[in-house]
N, C-alpha and C positions, 0 to 999 in steps of 0.2 A: 436512579441513578446508571450513569454510560460505563460499559467494559468494556475495556481495553487490555487484548491479547499478542505477544509477540509469538508467532506458533513458534515452530519448529524448524518450517524450513526458512525465515526471516519476514516471512509475510506478517502484513499488520492486521488485527482483526477488532473492529469498534462494533458495539453492537449498542441498542438500547428499544426497548417498546417497542420488540416483533422486526427491528430492522437490522440490519450488518452490512458492513464495507466491509471487505475483506483487500485492502494492498498488496500486488505482487511484485516486485519489482522484475522483471525478465533480463534486462540487457541497464544500462546506465543511456539512461535519458525515457527509457518503454515504463513504462508502468501498468498493468493489469488489475482495473479495478473491476470487483464482483458484489453487484448490490444485492441483497435474497432481501425481499417483504417488504414493507409499506414504509416510504418515508416521507413519515409526514414533520419535518422538523426539529424533531426532538435533538438531535444531536446537533443543531446549531451549525457551524463554518468547522468543528472539532475534525471529521475527516479529512478535509484539505488543508488545515491547517497539520494535523499531527502527522502527511501525508509529507508535509514541503518542510517540516519542518523535521521527518527523520532520513536516514539514509537510503533510504528507496527513493528517495526522487533526485539525489546526485552519487551513491555511492555503486559501485559495479556489481556485479553482481554475484553469489559467493563464487570461490573457484575461479571468476575471472578477474585479469588486472585491467587498467583501460589502454597499456599498451597493445592488449590481446584482443580487443573488440577491433575489428574491423569491420564496416560494410562491404556486403558484396555486388558487383560489378561486373 
């Protein structure tokens, strides 16, 4: 059975069979993925599906709005 948890900072942690994927939204359009352990495929497509269906892929980071995020030039 896989384990899915939303962490205090809004990151999503998916784990199963000694492998963990943590998705942390850095800003709109930027997600940091940290993988620990050995990925044997036991989670299937759940890590990618979870991130694309969640707000981590499309929403602004906590405390930021889309209008306040600008790129430095």
